[in-house]
C-alpha positions in Angstrom: -1.2 -22.8 -6.0 2.5 -22.3 -6.2 3.0 -18.5 -6.9 6.6 -19.0 -7.9 7.8 -16.4 -5.3 10.1 -18.5 -3.2 13.4 -16.7 -2.6 12.2 -13.4 -4.2 13.3 -10.2 -2.5 10.3 -8.1 -1.5 10.5 -4.5 -0.3 7.4 -3.3 1.6 7.0 0.2 2.8 4.7 1.1 5.6 5.3 -2.5 6.8 4.8 -2.2 10.5 1.0 -2.5 10.7 -2.2 -2.8 8.7 -2.1 -3.7 5.1 1.7 -3.4 4.9 2.3 -5.9 7.7 -0.3 -8.3 6.4 1.3 -8.1 3.0 4.8 -8.8 4.4 3.3 -11.9 6.3 1.7 -13.1 3.1 5.0 -12.8 1.1 6.9 -14.6 4.0 4.4 -17.4 3.8 5.5 -17.8 0.1 9.1 -18.2 1.1 10.2 -14.6 0.2 13.0 -12.6 1.6 11.8 -9.3 3.1 13.0 -5.8 3.3 10.7 -3.8 5.6 10.4 -0.1 6.1 8.2 2.1 8.2 8.5 5.3 10.3 7.7 3.7 13.6 10.9 2.1 14.8 9.4 0.1 17.7 6.6 -1.7 15.8 9.0 -2.2 12.9 11.6 -3.9 15.1 8.9 -6.1 16.6 7.8 -7.2 13.1 11.4 -7.9 12.1 12.0 -10.0 15.2 8.9 -12.0 14.6 9.8 -12.7 11.0 13.4 -13.6 11.9 12.1 -16.0 14.7 9.9 -17.7 12.1 12.9 -18.3 9.9 12.2 -15.6 7.2 15.3 -13.8 5.9 14.6 -10.2 6.8 16.1 -6.7 7.0 14.5 -3.5 8.0 15.1 0.2 8.3 13.0 2.8 10.2 12.7 5.6 7.7 10.4 8.3 6.3 10.3 7.6 2.5 8.9 11.1 1.9 12.5 12.3 2.6 14.8 11.6 -0.3 17.7 10.6 1.9 15.6 8.1 3.8 14.1 6.6 0.6 17.6 6.1 -0.8 18.7 4.5 2.4 15.9 2.0 2.3 16.8 0.9 -1.2 20.5 0.7 -0.4 19.7 -1.4 2.7 17.7 -3.9 0.6 20.5 -4.1 -2.0 23.2 -4.5 0.6 21.2 -7.3 2.4 20.0 -9.2 -0.6 21.8 -8.0 -3.7 18.7 -6.6 -5.5 14.9 -6.2 -5.4 12.4 -8.4 -7.1 9.1 -6.9 -5.9 8.5 -3.3 -4.6 5.3 -2.7 -2.6 4.6 1.0 -2.3 2.2 1.0 0.6 2.9 4.3 2.3 0.1 6.8 2.1 -2.4 8.8 4.1 -4.6 11.8 4.3 -4.3 15.1 6.1 -5.8 18.5 6.5 -9.5 19.5 6.2 -11.8 17.2 4.3 -13.4 20.2 2.5 -11.7 22.6 0.2 -12.6 25.6 2.3 -10.9 24.0 5.3 -7.8 22.9 3.6 -4.5 24.7 3.0 -2.0 24.7 0.2 0.3 22.8 2.6 -2.4 20.2 3.1 -2.5 19.5 -0.6 1.3 19.5 -1.0 1.8 17.1 2.0 -0.9 14.6 0.9 0.4 14.5 -2.6 3.9 14.1 -1.3 3.1 11.2 1.0 1.0 9.3 -1.5 2.3 10.2 -5.0 5.7 11.8 -4.9 7.3 9.3 -2.6 5.9 6.5 -4.8 7.5 8.0 -7.9 10.8 8.4 -5.9 10.8 4.8 -4.7 10.1 3.5 -8.2 12.9 5.6 -9.7 15.4 4.5 -7.0 14.4 0.8 -7.2 14.4 0.4 -11.0 18.1 -0.1 -11.5 18.1 -2.9 -8.9 15.0 -4.6 -10.4 16.0 -4.5 -14.1 16.7 -7.9 -15.5 15.4 -9.9 -12.6 12.9 -12.4 -13.8 9.4 -11.7 -12.6 10.1 -8.3 -11.2 7.0 -6.3 -10.3 5.9 -3.1 -8.6 2.5 -2.8 -6.8 1.3 0.6 -5.7 -1.4 0.7 -3.1 -4.0 3.3 -4.0 -7.7 3.4 -2.8 -11.2 3.4 -4.2 -11.2 7.0 -3.1 -9.2 7.6 -6.3 -12.5 7.4 -8.3 -15.3 7.5 -5.6 -15.9 10.9 -4.1 -17.3 11.0 -0.5 -17.2 14.0 1.7 -15.8 11.9 4.5 -12.5 11.7 2.6 -10.5 14.8 1.6 -10.2 15.9 -2.0 -6.5 16.0 -1.7 -6.4 12.3 -0.7 -8.7 11.3 -3.6 -6.6 13.4 -6.0 -3.4 11.7 -4.9 -4.8 8.2 -5.2 -6.4 9.1 -8.6 -2.9 10.1 -9.8 -1.5 6.8 -8.8 -4.2 5.0 -10.6 -4.0 7.2 -13.7 -0.2 6.7 -13.9 -0.3 2.9 -13.6 -0.5 2.3 -17.3 2.0 5.0 -18.1 4.6 3.6 -15.6 4.0 0.1 -16.9 4.8 1.2 -20.4 8.0 2.8 -19.2 9.1 -0.1 -17.0 8.2 -3.0 -19.4 11.4 -2.7 -21.4 13.3 -3.3 -18.1 11.3 -6.5 -17.5 9.3 -5.0 -14.6 5.5 -5.0 -14.4 3.6 -2.2 -12.6 0.1 -2.5 -11.2 -2.1 -0.8 -8.6 -4.3 -2.4 -6.0 -7.0 -0.2 -4.6 -8.5 -1.2 -1.2 -11.9 -0.2 -0.1 -12.7 0.4 3.6 -10.6 -1.9 5.7 -11.2 -2.7 9.4 -8.0 -3.1 11.3 -7.8 -3.1 15.1 -7.0 0.4 16.2 -7.5 2.1 12.8 -9.9 4.9 12.0 -12.8 2.6 11.1 -12.3 0.6 14.3 -12.4 3.8 16.4 -15.5 4.9 14.5 -17.2 1.6 15.0 -16.6 1.8 18.8 -17.6 5.4 19.1 -20.7 5.3 16.8 -21.9 1.7 16.7 -25.4 2.5 15.5 -24.3 4.6 12.6 -21.5 2.2 11.8 -23.9 -0.7 11.6 -26.2 1.3 9.3 -23.3 2.4 7.1 -22.2 -1.2 6.7 -25.7 -2.5 6.0 -26.3 0.0 3.2 -22.8 0.4 1.8 -21.3 -3.1 1.8 -23.1 -5.9 -0.1 -21.0 -8.5 1.6 -22.2 -7.3 5.0 -18.8 -6.2 6.4 -15.7 -4.2 5.8 -12.6 -5.9 4.4 -9.5 -7.2 6.2 -5.9 -6.3 5.7 -5.2 -10.0 4.9 -7.7 -10.0 2.1 -6.0 -7.0 0.5 -2.6 -8.6 1.0 -3.7 -11.7 -0.8 -4.6 -9.6 -3.9 -1.3 -7.8 -3.7 0.8 -10.9 -3.4 -1.0 -12.7 -6.3 -0.7 -9.6 -8.6 3.0 -9.3 -7.8 3.6 -13.0 -8.5 4.8 -14.6 -11.7 1.3 -16.3 -11.8 0.0 -12.8 -12.8 2.5 -12.1 -15.5 -0.2 -11.2 -18.0 -1.6 -8.5 -15.7 0.3 -5.2 -16.3 -0.6 -1.6 -16.1 -3.9 -2.2 -14.4 -5.7 -1.0 -11.3 -7.3 -3.9 -9.3 -10.0 -2.9 -6.7 -10.1 -4.9 -3.5 -13.3 -3.5 -2.1 -16.0 -6.1 -1.7 -18.2 -4.1 -4.2 -18.4 -1.2 -1.7 -21.2 1.2 -2.6 -21.3 5.0 -2.1 -23.5 6.0 0.9 -24.2 9.3 2.6 -21.0 10.6 4.1 -19.9 10.0 7.6 -18.8 12.9 9.9 -15.1 13.0 9.2 -14.4 14.5 12.6 -15.3 11.1 14.2 -12.3 9.4 12.8 
């Protein structure tokens, strides 16, 4: 299927590894031009070099988009390199602090909300003038099934931040539609990526990991970054023009199961 993405300018944050890198690769395969951002300069430079060697037009900037000046620099780099932005993928996110309320601090809550919610709002606000009027423009915010499924292994502040992204999806879509920009959210479930928390848990606790997968995952395994990337790319494409203001789970029908020990991650 031709997704009608060839030549589109796609900005991906958190693009040096995991879902972000897989998403960038999937857009590159569709013939897109890439603007990549991440905090880790080395892995980001490696990704840019690989894309450039494969013939993909690409620019990048090592930046922390939770900082207003860095976020503005990422947008400006994209505009300077390619003249505008067609697709914005807000993939930056993460947890932090104690998983239980009695072990968390005010700063834990502020920091997690900032890294998941506030920077997303900032990136959307900064990008909008450079997306307005571009045919097929779209924003995809990466949330999580933790935004509606409570498990003690994940912190309340993380779930609250992801729930806020999901809740605001329809509101933002209503605000952006007069500018010709769709807004949707993709919510991954548990994803196994080499070196990530789930991979470390699998290696350290193989018996409990196998039991968790057997009871919590009807498809018999965790998802992959590439499977989430495919959902993101399709939803961002003109082929999904009638999908707007919606949250799309990419979780393999993951089921709640007794919580893991968060300290093992």
